[in-house]
Each structure stands twice: as C-alpha cells, then as structure tokens.
All heavy atoms as a GROMACS GRO file, in nm:
protein
  577
    1MET      N    1   0.083  -0.116   0.003
    1MET     CA    2  -0.001  -0.005   0.002
    1MET      C    3   0.091   0.124  -0.002
    1MET      O    4   0.188   0.134   0.068
    1MET     CB    5  -0.089  -0.002   0.124
    1MET     CG    6  -0.185   0.114   0.128
    1MET     SD    7  -0.291   0.113   0.269
    1MET     CE    8  -0.437   0.039   0.202
    2ASP      N    9   0.047   0.225  -0.074
    2ASP     CA   10   0.122   0.352  -0.088
    2ASP      C   11   0.110   0.435   0.043
    2ASP      O   12   0.009   0.430   0.108
    2ASP     CB   13   0.053   0.429  -0.201
    2ASP     CG   14   0.124   0.561  -0.230
    2ASP    OD1   15   0.251   0.559  -0.251
    2ASP    OD2   16   0.057   0.662  -0.237
    3ILE      N   17   0.219   0.498   0.074
    3ILE     CA   18   0.222   0.589   0.192
    3ILE      C   19   0.103   0.685   0.193
    3ILE      O   20   0.044   0.712   0.293
    3ILE     CB   21   0.355   0.665   0.202
    3ILE    CG1   22   0.462   0.564   0.250
    3ILE    CG2   23   0.350   0.784   0.297
    3ILE    CD1   24   0.602   0.626   0.258
    4HIS      N   25   0.079   0.747   0.078
    4HIS     CA   26  -0.030   0.844   0.071
    4HIS      C   27  -0.166   0.785   0.105
    4HIS      O   28  -0.254   0.859   0.150
    4HIS     CB   29  -0.028   0.904  -0.069
    4HIS     CG   30   0.092   0.983  -0.104
    4HIS    ND1   31   0.196   0.925  -0.168
    4HIS    CD2   32   0.125   1.112  -0.085
    4HIS    CE1   33   0.296   1.013  -0.178
    4HIS    NE2   34   0.252   1.128  -0.129
    5GLU      N   35  -0.186   0.656   0.085
    5GLU     CA   36  -0.315   0.598   0.119
    5GLU      C   37  -0.323   0.563   0.264
    5GLU      O   38  -0.434   0.553   0.316
    5GLU     CB   39  -0.331   0.468   0.033
    5GLU     CG   40  -0.349   0.492  -0.113
    5GLU     CD   41  -0.348   0.370  -0.194
    5GLU    OE1   42  -0.352   0.253  -0.134
    5GLU    OE2   43  -0.347   0.374  -0.320
    6LYS      N   44  -0.209   0.553   0.337
    6LYS     CA   45  -0.212   0.517   0.474
    6LYS      C   46  -0.220   0.639   0.570
    6LYS      O   47  -0.259   0.620   0.688
    6LYS     CB   48  -0.072   0.443   0.514
    6LYS     CG   49  -0.065   0.308   0.454
    6LYS     CD   50   0.070   0.252   0.489
    6LYS     CE   51   0.087   0.115   0.432
    6LYS     NZ   52   0.218   0.054   0.468
    7ILE      N   53  -0.186   0.754   0.522
    7ILE     CA   54  -0.182   0.871   0.603
    7ILE      C   55  -0.302   0.966   0.574
    7ILE      O   56  -0.321   1.002   0.455
    7ILE     CB   57  -0.048   0.946   0.587
    7ILE    CG1   58   0.067   0.856   0.637
    7ILE    CG2   59  -0.049   1.081   0.651
    7ILE    CD1   60   0.205   0.910   0.624
    8GLU      N   61  -0.372   1.005   0.677
    8GLU     CA   62  -0.485   1.094   0.657
    8GLU      C   63  -0.444   1.236   0.698
    8GLU      O   64  -0.379   1.258   0.796
    8GLU     CB   65  -0.598   1.048   0.751
    8GLU     CG   66  -0.725   1.129   0.732
    8GLU     CD   67  -0.842   1.078   0.808
    8GLU    OE1   68  -0.848   0.953   0.836
    8GLU    OE2   69  -0.922   1.159   0.853
    9LEU      N   70  -0.486   1.328   0.609
    9LEU     CA   71  -0.447   1.468   0.633
    9LEU      C   72  -0.578   1.549   0.648
    9LEU      O   73  -0.673   1.533   0.575
    9LEU     CB   74  -0.374   1.528   0.508
    9LEU     CG   75  -0.236   1.464   0.485
    9LEU    CD1   76  -0.179   1.517   0.357
    9LEU    CD2   77  -0.141   1.490   0.606
   10GLN      N   78  -0.577   1.636   0.745
   10GLN     CA   79  -0.695   1.727   0.766
   10GLN      C   80  -0.685   1.846   0.670
   10GLN      O   81  -0.582   1.865   0.602
   10GLN     CB   82  -0.698   1.778   0.909
   10GLN     CG   83  -0.722   1.668   1.008
   10GLN     CD   84  -0.716   1.711   1.155
   10GLN    OE1   85  -0.706   1.829   1.185
   10GLN    NE2   86  -0.730   1.621   1.248
   11SER      N   87  -0.790   1.917   0.658
   11SER     CA   88  -0.788   2.041   0.577
   11SER      C   89  -0.692   2.146   0.634
   11SER      O   90  -0.658   2.145   0.751
   11SER     CB   91  -0.932   2.097   0.569
   11SER     OG   92  -1.020   2.008   0.516
   12CYS      N   93  -0.657   2.234   0.551
   12CYS     CA   94  -0.564   2.346   0.587
   12CYS      C   95  -0.618   2.427   0.707
   12CYS      O   96  -0.742   2.470   0.702
   12CYS     CB   97  -0.537   2.439   0.468
   12CYS     SG   98  -0.432   2.576   0.508
   13PRO      N   99  -0.541   2.450   0.810
   13PRO     CA  100  -0.595   2.525   0.923
   13PRO      C  101  -0.617   2.676   0.893
   13PRO      O  102  -0.684   2.747   0.961
   13PRO     CB  103  -0.485   2.511   1.029
   13PRO     CG  104  -0.362   2.474   0.954
   13PRO     CD  105  -0.406   2.404   0.835
   14TYR      N  106  -0.559   2.725   0.781
   14TYR     CA  107  -0.571   2.864   0.742
   14TYR      C  108  -0.690   2.884   0.649
   14TYR      O  109  -0.767   2.977   0.669
   14TYR     CB  110  -0.441   2.914   0.688
   14TYR     CG  111  -0.330   2.930   0.781
   14TYR    CD1  112  -0.219   2.846   0.767
   14TYR    CD2  113  -0.340   3.020   0.892
   14TYR    CE1  114  -0.119   2.851   0.861
   14TYR    CE2  115  -0.233   3.025   0.983
   14TYR     CZ  116  -0.125   2.942   0.968
   14TYR     OH  117  -0.023   2.954   1.056
   15CYS      N  118  -0.694   2.810   0.543
   15CYS     CA  119  -0.795   2.838   0.435
   15CYS      C  120  -0.894   2.723   0.415
   15CYS      O  121  -0.989   2.743   0.344
   15CYS     CB  122  -0.724   2.867   0.300
   15CYS     SG  123  -0.653   2.725   0.214
   16GLY      N  124  -0.873   2.610   0.482
   16GLY     CA  125  -0.968   2.496   0.463
   16GLY      C  126  -0.940   2.413   0.336
   16GLY      O  127  -1.013   2.327   0.300
   17GLY      N  128  -0.838   2.448   0.263
   17GLY     CA  129  -0.800   2.378   0.137
   17GLY      C  130  -0.748   2.240   0.159
   17GLY      O  131  -0.715   2.200   0.270
   18ALA      N  132  -0.737   2.165   0.054
   18ALA     CA  133  -0.690   2.027   0.056
   18ALA      C  134  -0.538   2.027   0.073
   18ALA      O  135  -0.465   2.110   0.017
   18ALA     CB  136  -0.726   1.956  -0.078
   19ALA      N  137  -0.494   1.929   0.156
   19ALA     CA  138  -0.351   1.912   0.179
   19ALA      C  139  -0.289   1.802   0.099
   19ALA      O  140  -0.358   1.709   0.065
   19ALA     CB  141  -0.326   1.889   0.328
   20MET      N  142  -0.161   1.812   0.073
   20MET     CA  143  -0.090   1.706  -0.004
   20MET      C  144   0.046   1.677   0.064
   20MET      O  145   0.118   1.766   0.100
   20MET     CB  146  -0.062   1.755  -0.144
   20MET     CG  147  -0.007   1.649  -0.232
   20MET     SD  148  -0.020   1.678  -0.409
   20MET     CE  149   0.067   1.831  -0.422
   21LEU      N  150   0.065   1.548   0.087
   21LEU     CA  151   0.193   1.501   0.143
   21LEU      C  152   0.295   1.495   0.025
   21LEU      O  153   0.274   1.430  -0.069
   21LEU     CB  154   0.174   1.363   0.204
   21LEU     CG  155   0.292   1.299   0.269
   21LEU    CD1  156   0.338   1.377   0.393
   21LEU    CD2  157   0.257   1.151   0.310
   22GLU      N  158   0.411   1.564   0.045
   22GLU     CA  159   0.505   1.571  -0.057
   22GLU      C  160   0.645   1.517  -0.012
   22GLU      O  161   0.687   1.545   0.101
   22GLU     CB  162   0.533   1.718  -0.097
   22GLU     CG  163   0.420   1.786  -0.173
   22GLU     CD  164   0.411   1.736  -0.312
   22GLU    OE1  165   0.518   1.719  -0.376
   22GLU    OE2  166   0.300   1.725  -0.368
   23GLU      N  167   0.710   1.449  -0.097
   23GLU     CA  168   0.847   1.395  -0.069
   23GLU      C  169   0.943   1.482  -0.152
   23GLU      O  170   0.922   1.498  -0.267
   23GLU     CB  171   0.860   1.251  -0.102
   23GLU     CG  172   0.986   1.185  -0.063
   23GLU     CD  173   0.987   1.032  -0.076
   23GLU    OE1  174   0.911   0.976  -0.159
   23GLU    OE2  175   1.074   0.972  -0.010
   24GLU      N  176   1.054   1.523  -0.091
   24GLU     CA  177   1.152   1.607  -0.151
   24GLU      C  178   1.279   1.527  -0.183
   24GLU      O  179   1.362   1.501  -0.099
   24GLU     CB  180   1.182   1.724  -0.058
   24GLU     CG  181   1.274   1.828  -0.121
   24GLU     CD  182   1.198   1.919  -0.224
   24GLU    OE1  183   1.077   1.929  -0.218
   24GLU    OE2  184   1.274   1.968  -0.314
   25HIS      N  185   1.291   1.486  -0.306
   25HIS     CA  186   1.414   1.424  -0.359
   25HIS      C  187   1.476   1.309  -0.270
   25HIS      O  188   1.597   1.293  -0.259
   25HIS     CB  189   1.521   1.527  -0.382
   25HIS     CG  190   1.482   1.641  -0.474
   25HIS    ND1  191   1.461   1.614  -0.605
   25HIS    CD2  192   1.453   1.771  -0.447
   25HIS    CE1  193   1.417   1.734  -0.663
   25HIS    NE2  194   1.417   1.826  -0.569
   26GLY      N  195   1.383   1.233  -0.213
   26GLY     CA  196   1.424   1.112  -0.136
   26GLY      C  197   1.498   1.147  -0.004
   26GLY      O  198   1.576   1.060   0.039
   27TRP      N  199   1.476   1.260   0.053
   27TRP     CA  200   1.546   1.287   0.183
   27TRP      C  201   1.456   1.348   0.294
   27TRP      O  202   1.484   1.351   0.407
   27TRP     CB  203   1.663   1.378   0.169
   27TRP     CG  204   1.635   1.517   0.128
   27TRP    CD1  205   1.613   1.568   0.002
   27TRP    CD2  206   1.616   1.629   0.214
   27TRP    NE1  207   1.578   1.700   0.009
   27TRP    CE2  208   1.582   1.742   0.139
   27TRP    CE3  209   1.624   1.649   0.353
   27TRP    CZ2  210   1.566   1.868   0.191
   27TRP    CZ3  211   1.602   1.777   0.404
   27TRP    CH2  212   1.572   1.879   0.325
   28CYS      N  213   1.335   1.396   0.249
   28CYS     CA  214   1.239   1.450   0.348
   28CYS      C  215   1.094   1.450   0.305
   28CYS      O  216   1.069   1.437   0.182
   28CYS     CB  217   1.280   1.595   0.386
   28CYS     SG  218   1.247   1.722   0.268
   29TRP      N  219   1.004   1.473   0.399
   29TRP     CA  220   0.860   1.485   0.367
   29TRP      C  221   0.817   1.618   0.432
   29TRP      O  222   0.866   1.662   0.525
   29TRP     CB  223   0.781   1.376   0.443
   29TRP     CG  224   0.793   1.239   0.387
   29TRP    CD1  225   0.873   1.136   0.433
   29TRP    CD2  226   0.726   1.183   0.270
   29TRP    NE1  227   0.860   1.028   0.355
   29TRP    CE2  228   0.766   1.052   0.258
   29TRP    CE3  229   0.634   1.233   0.181
   29TRP    CZ2  230   0.720   0.968   0.156
   29TRP    CZ3  231   0.583   1.152   0.083
   29TRP    CH2  232   0.628   1.016   0.072
   30TYR      N  233   0.711   1.676   0.370
   30TYR     CA  234   0.636   1.790   0.424
   30TYR      C  235   0.497   1.781   0.375
   30TYR      O  236   0.467   1.714   0.279
   30TYR     CB  237   0.707   1.922   0.390
   30TYR     CG  238   0.711   1.956   0.240
   30TYR    CD1  239   0.615   2.027   0.182
   30TYR    CD2  240   0.815   1.907   0.164
   30TYR    CE1  241   0.618   2.055   0.045
   30TYR    CE2  242   0.819   1.934   0.027
   30TYR     CZ  243   0.722   2.009  -0.032
   30TYR     OH  244   0.726   2.038  -0.164
   31VAL      N  245   0.409   1.857   0.434
   31VAL     CA  246   0.272   1.862   0.391
   31VAL      C  247   0.245   2.004   0.348
   31VAL      O  248   0.288   2.101   0.413
   31VAL     CB  249   0.170   1.828   0.501
   31VAL    CG1  250   0.024   1.840   0.452
   31VAL    CG2  251   0.197   1.687   0.547
   32MET      N  252   0.182   2.027   0.231
   32MET     CA  253   0.142   2.154   0.178
   32MET      C  254  -0.003   2.170   0.139
   32MET      O  255  -0.062   2.075   0.087
   32MET     CB  256   0.238   2.179   0.054
   32MET     CG  257   0.220   2.307  -0.012
   32MET     SD  258   0.331   2.323  -0.148
   32MET     CE  259   0.398   2.487  -0.116
   33CYS      N  260  -0.058   2.288   0.159
   33CYS     CA  261  -0.189   2.318   0.117
   33CYS      C  262  -0.188   2.352  -0.030
   33CYS      O  263  -0.108   2.432  -0.083
   33CYS     CB  264  -0.245   2.441   0.194
   33CYS     SG  265  -0.409   2.490   0.135
   34MET      N  266  -0.273   2.286  -0.108
   34MET     CA  267  -0.280   2.308  -0.250
   34MET      C  268  -0.353   2.438  -0.287
   34MET      O  269  -0.342   2.482  -0.403
   34MET     CB  270  -0.351   2.191  -0.319
   34MET     CG  271  -0.266   2.060  -0.300
   34MET     SD  272  -0.325   1.926  -0.396
   34MET     CE  273  -0.495   1.898  -0.343
   35GLU      N  274  -0.410   2.503  -0.189
   35GLU     CA  275  -0.482   2.628  -0.214
   35GLU      C  276  -0.398   2.752  -0.179
   35GLU      O  277  -0.382   2.838  -0.262
   35GLU     CB  278  -0.610   2.640  -0.134
   35GLU     CG  279  -0.716   2.527  -0.168
   35GLU     CD  280  -0.768   2.540  -0.311
   35GLU    OE1  281  -0.791   2.655  -0.358
   35GLU    OE2  282  -0.785   2.434  -0.374
   36CYS      N  283  -0.354   2.758  -0.054
   36CYS     CA  284  -0.279   2.877  -0.017
   36CYS      C  285  -0.127   2.862   0.001
   36CYS      O  286  -0.060   2.958   0.023
   36CYS     CB  287  -0.337   2.928   0.120
   36CYS     SG  288  -0.295   2.832   0.267
   37GLY      N  289  -0.076   2.741  -0.012
   37GLY     CA  290   0.068   2.717  -0.003
   37GLY      C  291   0.127   2.703   0.136
   37GLY      O  292   0.250   2.690   0.144
   38SER      N  293   0.043   2.707   0.237
   38SER     CA  294   0.099   2.685   0.371
   38SER      C  295   0.155   2.548   0.383
   38SER      O  296   0.114   2.455   0.306
   38SER     CB  297  -0.014   2.702   0.474
   38SER     OG  298  -0.065   2.831   0.470
   39GLN      N  299   0.258   2.526   0.465
   39GLN     CA  300   0.321   2.395   0.473
   39GLN      C  301   0.383   2.374   0.611
   39GLN      O  302   0.405   2.471   0.686
   39GLN     CB  303   0.424   2.377   0.363
   39GLN     CG  304   0.547   2.467   0.377
   39GLN     CD  305   0.638   2.448   0.265
   39GLN    OE1  306   0.600   2.456   0.142
   39GLN    NE2  307   0.768   2.419   0.294
   40THR      N  308   0.418   2.245   0.632
   40THR     CA  309   0.488   2.210   0.755
   40THR      C  310   0.637   2.226   0.731
   40THR      O  311   0.680   2.250   0.616
   40THR     CB  312   0.463   2.062   0.795
   40THR    OG1  313   0.519   1.980   0.686
   40THR    CG2  314   0.320   2.032   0.814
   41ALA      N  315   0.714   2.214   0.836
   41ALA     CA  316   0.861   2.208   0.824
   41ALA      C  317   0.892   2.075   0.754
   41ALA      O  318   0.808   1.983   0.748
   41ALA     CB  319   0.926   2.211   0.962
   42SER      N  320   1.007   2.066   0.695
   42SER     CA  321   1.056   1.939   0.627
   42SER      C  322   1.101   1.845   0.734
   42SER      O  323   1.182   1.879   0.824
   42SER     CB  324   1.167   1.971   0.527
   42SER     OG  325   1.128   2.060   0.427
   43ILE      N  326   1.054   1.716   0.724
   43ILE     CA  327   1.096   1.617   0.821
   43ILE      C  328   1.192   1.520   0.744
   43ILE      O  329   1.148   1.447   0.658
   43ILE     CB  330   0.972   1.543   0.873
   43ILE    CG1  331   0.867   1.636   0.933
   43ILE    CG2  332   1.014   1.438   0.975
   43ILE    CD1  333   0.921   1.720   1.044
   44GLU      N  334   1.318   1.526   0.782
   44GLU     CA  335   1.420   1.445   0.719
   44GLU      C  336   1.420   1.297   0.758
   44GLU      O  337   1.376   1.265   0.868
   44GLU     CB  338   1.557   1.503   0.753
   44GLU     CG  339   1.584   1.637   0.698
   44GLU     CD  340   1.720   1.694   0.730
   44GLU    OE1  341   1.819   1.607   0.737
   44GLU    OE2  342   1.732   1.818   0.738
   45TYR      N  343   1.463   1.215   0.667
   45TYR     CA  344   1.489   1.071   0.699
   45TYR      C  345   1.620   1.030   0.635
   45TYR      O  346   1.661   1.092   0.537
   45TYR     CB  347   1.372   0.982   0.658
   45TYR     CG  348   1.341   0.984   0.508
   45TYR    CD1  349   1.399   0.887   0.420
   45TYR    CD2  350   1.251   1.073   0.455
   45TYR    CE1  351   1.368   0.887   0.290
   45TYR    CE2  352   1.220   1.075   0.324
   45TYR     CZ  353   1.280   0.982   0.237
   45TYR     OH  354   1.251   0.978   0.104
   46LYS      N  355   1.682   0.930   0.694
   46LYS     CA  356   1.812   0.888   0.650
   46LYS      C  357   1.816   0.765   0.563
   46LYS      O  358   1.900   0.740   0.482
   46LYS     CB  359   1.907   0.871   0.768
   46LYS     CG  360   1.916   0.988   0.854
   46LYS     CD  361   2.053   1.052   0.844
   46LYS     CE  362   2.071   1.167   0.949
   46LYS     NZ  363   2.038   1.297   0.898
   47ASP      N  364   1.711   0.675   0.588
   47ASP     CA  365   1.708   0.545   0.516
   47ASP      C  366   1.566   0.507   0.493
   47ASP      O  367   1.464   0.567   0.543
   47ASP     CB  368   1.788   0.444   0.593
   47ASP     CG  369   1.745   0.425   0.736
   47ASP    OD1  370   1.628   0.434   0.765
   47ASP    OD2  371   1.838   0.414   0.818
   48ALA      N  372   1.546   0.394   0.425
   48ALA     CA  373   1.415   0.341   0.391
   48ALA      C  374   1.340   0.306   0.515
   48ALA      O  375   1.214   0.318   0.518
   48ALA     CB  376   1.432   0.223   0.298
   49GLU      N  377   1.402   0.260   0.618
   49GLU     CA  378   1.335   0.223   0.742
   49GLU      C  379   1.268   0.342   0.809
   49GLU      O  380   1.162   0.322   0.864
   49GLU     CB  381   1.432   0.161   0.842
   49GLU     CG  382   1.474   0.022   0.801
   49GLU     CD  383   1.575  -0.039   0.902
   49GLU    OE1  384   1.596   0.020   1.010
   49GLU    OE2  385   1.627  -0.144   0.873
   50ASP      N  386   1.326   0.455   0.804
   50ASP     CA  387   1.270   0.575   0.866
   50ASP      C  388   1.176   0.661   0.769
   50ASP      O  389   1.115   0.754   0.820
   50ASP     CB  390   1.382   0.668   0.917
   50ASP     CG  391   1.330   0.779   1.002
   50ASP    OD1  392   1.246   0.758   1.085
   50ASP    OD2  393   1.387   0.888   0.997
   51ARG      N  394   1.167   0.620   0.645
   51ARG     CA  395   1.090   0.700   0.550
   51ARG      C  396   0.943   0.712   0.589
   51ARG      O  397   0.893   0.822   0.586
   51ARG     CB  398   1.101   0.629   0.410
   51ARG     CG  399   1.031   0.708   0.304
   51ARG     CD  400   1.063   0.635   0.169
   51ARG     NE  401   0.994   0.704   0.066
   51ARG     CZ  402   0.885   0.659   0.000
   51ARG    NH1  403   0.835   0.537   0.031
   51ARG    NH2  404   0.822   0.730  -0.089
   52PHE      N  405   0.876   0.603   0.629
   52PHE     CA  406   0.738   0.606   0.665
   52PHE      C  407   0.715   0.691   0.792
   52PHE      O  408   0.628   0.770   0.804
   52PHE     CB  409   0.677   0.467   0.680
   52PHE     CG  410   0.531   0.466   0.711
   52PHE    CD1  411   0.437   0.511   0.613
   52PHE    CD2  412   0.486   0.435   0.838
   52PHE    CE1  413   0.304   0.509   0.647
   52PHE    CE2  414   0.352   0.441   0.871
   52PHE     CZ  415   0.259   0.476   0.773
   53GLY      N  416   0.807   0.672   0.890
   53GLY     CA  417   0.795   0.746   1.019
   53GLY      C  418   0.806   0.894   0.988
   53GLY      O  419   0.737   0.976   1.053
   54ALA      N  420   0.893   0.938   0.898
   54ALA     CA  421   0.910   1.077   0.871
   54ALA      C  422   0.781   1.136   0.802
   54ALA      O  423   0.736   1.242   0.836
   54ALA     CB  424   1.026   1.102   0.780
   55ALA      N  425   0.720   1.052   0.713
   55ALA     CA  426   0.592   1.096   0.657
   55ALA      C  427   0.482   1.110   0.767
   55ALA      O  428   0.406   1.207   0.760
   55ALA     CB  429   0.546   1.001   0.547
   56GLU      N  430   0.479   1.016   0.852
   56GLU     CA  431   0.379   1.021   0.966
   56GLU      C  432   0.405   1.148   1.050
   56GLU      O  433   0.308   1.210   1.092
   56GLU     CB  434   0.392   0.902   1.055
   56GLU     CG  435   0.331   0.775   0.993
   56GLU     CD  436   0.329   0.653   1.084
   56GLU    OE1  437   0.434   0.634   1.152
   56GLU    OE2  438   0.224   0.590   1.096
   57ARG      N  439   0.529   1.181   1.083
   57ARG     CA  440   0.556   1.300   1.158
   57ARG      C  441   0.517   1.426   1.089
   57ARG      O  442   0.463   1.519   1.152
   57ARG     CB  443   0.712   1.298   1.202
   57ARG     CG  444   0.745   1.193   1.302
   57ARG     CD  445   0.885   1.207   1.355
   57ARG     NE  446   0.990   1.193   1.259
   57ARG     CZ  447   1.043   1.078   1.216
   57ARG    NH1  448   0.992   0.964   1.258
   57ARG    NH2  449   1.138   1.074   1.121
   58ALA      N  450   0.542   1.435   0.965
   58ALA     CA  451   0.500   1.552   0.885
   58ALA      C  452   0.350   1.566   0.890
   58ALA      O  453   0.293   1.676   0.910
   58ALA     CB  454   0.552   1.541   0.742
   59ALA      N  455   0.278   1.455   0.867
   59ALA     CA  456   0.130   1.452   0.874
   59ALA      C  457   0.082   1.496   1.010
   59ALA      O  458  -0.016   1.577   1.025
   59ALA     CB  459   0.076   1.313   0.831
   60HIS      N  460   0.149   1.445   1.117
   60HIS     CA  461   0.102   1.482   1.251
   60HIS      C  462   0.119   1.630   1.275
   60HIS      O  463   0.028   1.695   1.334
   60HIS     CB  464   0.188   1.406   1.354
   60HIS     CG  465   0.159   1.444   1.495
   60HIS    ND1  466   0.046   1.409   1.557
   60HIS    CD2  467   0.233   1.509   1.586
   60HIS    CE1  468   0.047   1.456   1.681
   60HIS    NE2  469   0.164   1.522   1.701
   61LEU      N  470   0.230   1.691   1.232
   61LEU     CA  471   0.250   1.836   1.242
   61LEU      C  472   0.137   1.908   1.176
   61LEU      O  473   0.081   2.005   1.231
   61LEU     CB  474   0.389   1.884   1.187
   61LEU     CG  475   0.508   1.842   1.267
   61LEU    CD1  476   0.633   1.882   1.190
   61LEU    CD2  477   0.509   1.906   1.405
   62TRP      N  478   0.106   1.868   1.056
   62TRP     CA  479  -0.004   1.934   0.984
   62TRP      C  480  -0.140   1.919   1.061
   62TRP      O  481  -0.214   2.022   1.078
   62TRP     CB  482  -0.020   1.869   0.841
   62TRP     CG  483  -0.124   1.929   0.767
   62TRP    CD1  484  -0.256   1.885   0.755
   62TRP    CD2  485  -0.119   2.049   0.685
   62TRP    NE1  486  -0.326   1.970   0.673
   62TRP    CE2  487  -0.239   2.067   0.629
   62TRP    CE3  488  -0.014   2.137   0.655
   62TRP    CZ2  489  -0.273   2.176   0.544
   62TRP    CZ3  490  -0.038   2.242   0.567
   62TRP    CH2  491  -0.166   2.265   0.517
   63ASN      N  492  -0.170   1.802   1.097
   63ASN     CA  493  -0.293   1.767   1.162
   63ASN      C  494  -0.322   1.841   1.301
   63ASN      O  495  -0.430   1.866   1.339
   63ASN     CB  496  -0.319   1.622   1.175
   63ASN     CG  497  -0.345   1.557   1.041
   63ASN    OD1  498  -0.381   1.620   0.941
   63ASN    ND2  499  -0.318   1.428   1.035
   64ILE      N  500  -0.205   1.882   1.366
   64ILE     CA  501  -0.223   1.952   1.491
   64ILE      C  502  -0.206   2.103   1.469
   64ILE      O  503  -0.202   2.180   1.566
   64ILE     CB  504  -0.122   1.901   1.602
   64ILE    CG1  505   0.024   1.926   1.561
   64ILE    CG2  506  -0.154   1.755   1.638
   64ILE    CD1  507   0.123   1.899   1.677
   65GLY      N  508  -0.189   2.142   1.345
   65GLY     CA  509  -0.184   2.287   1.313
   65GLY      C  510  -0.046   2.356   1.322
   65GLY      O  511  -0.040   2.477   1.319
   66LYS      N  512   0.062   2.281   1.326
   66LYS     CA  513   0.200   2.334   1.326
   66LYS      C  514   0.237   2.364   1.184
   66LYS      O  515   0.313   2.284   1.122
   66LYS     CB  516   0.293   2.240   1.395
   66LYS     CG  517   0.262   2.207   1.534
   66LYS     CD  518   0.286   2.334   1.623
   66LYS     CE  519   0.261   2.304   1.765
   66LYS     NZ  520   0.281   2.415   1.858
   67VAL      N  521   0.187   2.467   1.124
   67VAL     CA  522   0.194   2.499   0.986
   67VAL      C  523   0.253   2.636   0.966
   67VAL      O  524   0.217   2.729   1.038
   67VAL     CB  525   0.049   2.492   0.921
   67VAL    CG1  526   0.056   2.526   0.775
   67VAL    CG2  527  -0.010   2.356   0.943
   68LEU      N  528   0.338   2.648   0.867
   68LEU     CA  529   0.398   2.774   0.831
   68LEU      C  530   0.314   2.838   0.719
   68LEU      O  531   0.274   2.772   0.622
   68LEU     CB  532   0.544   2.757   0.776
   68LEU     CG  533   0.638   2.676   0.867
   68LEU    CD1  534   0.763   2.646   0.796
   68LEU    CD2  535   0.664   2.758   0.995
   69ARG      N  536   0.291   2.967   0.734
   69ARG     CA  537   0.217   3.035   0.628
   69ARG      C  538   0.294   3.151   0.575
   69ARG      O  539   0.347   3.230   0.645
   69ARG     CB  540   0.085   3.088   0.686
   69ARG     CG  541  -0.005   3.151   0.584
   69ARG     CD  542  -0.137   3.184   0.646
   69ARG     NE  543  -0.222   3.232   0.545
   69ARG     CZ  544  -0.336   3.299   0.564
   69ARG    NH1  545  -0.374   3.324   0.686
   69ARG    NH2  546  -0.410   3.335   0.462
   70SER      N  547   0.307   3.154   0.440
   70SER     CA  548   0.374   3.264   0.380
   70SER      C  549   0.272   3.371   0.333
   70SER      O  550   0.165   3.336   0.284
   70SER     CB  551   0.459   3.220   0.265
   70SER     OG  552   0.379   3.159   0.166
   71ALA      N  553   0.307   3.494   0.349
   71ALA     CA  554   0.219   3.604   0.303
   71ALA      C  555   0.233   3.616   0.152
   71ALA      O  556   0.324   3.573   0.088
   71ALA     CB  557   0.260   3.728   0.374
   72ASN      N  558   0.132   3.680   0.094
   72ASN     CA  559   0.134   3.703  -0.049
   72ASN      C  560   0.262   3.776  -0.088
   72ASN      O  561   0.300   3.871  -0.018
   72ASN     CB  562   0.015   3.792  -0.091
   72ASN     CG  563  -0.120   3.712  -0.073
   72ASN    OD1  564  -0.118   3.589  -0.081
   72ASN    ND2  565  -0.228   3.782  -0.070
   73GLY      N  566   0.324   3.735  -0.194
   73GLY     CA  567   0.440   3.793  -0.244
   73GLY      C  568   0.567   3.740  -0.186
   73GLY      O  569   0.680   3.773  -0.225
   74ASP      N  570   0.563   3.642  -0.093
   74ASP     CA  571   0.683   3.587  -0.033
   74ASP      C  572   0.730   3.472  -0.118
   74ASP      O  573   0.666   3.410  -0.194
   74ASP     CB  574   0.654   3.526   0.107
   74ASP     CG  575   0.641   3.632   0.213
   74ASP    OD1  576   0.667   3.750   0.177
   74ASP    OD2  577   0.601   3.598   0.327
   0.00000   0.00000   0.00000
C-alpha cells in the first residue's frame, strides 16, 4: 500500500483547502496546502526504514496545526 493511502490529512488550518503530502528528492517529507501554499517544516529521514515514520511525523504536524504560512508575495 502507498504511503499516501495510509496517512490521513486534515484540511488546511488557514484556508480549509486540501493538503498534499510531498516527498523532496528522497530525503524529507512535508505537507502543503494546494490552495494557499501553507506547509509544515521538512521532516528528514536517512534510510528506507525511517521513510514512513518521517511521513507520519509531517502529517502529525499538519494535523495539529503546526503549519508555516507565507504572506502574499513571499
């Protein structure tokens, strides 16, 4: 089963938009709002064993509202 199917993401705490779990070049995960661009910090992983755990940690940050928001023009 795909990581994206195992992890549930809540709506964006700022705009209510849909969230997407993103992997960055095989070294970290973060969650980003597809509407306003708000996102979590990047959660790094070192190997395949820690990959899923890092995705879960990024999703947890998103779901509890630990989200960075950039202002228009940033």
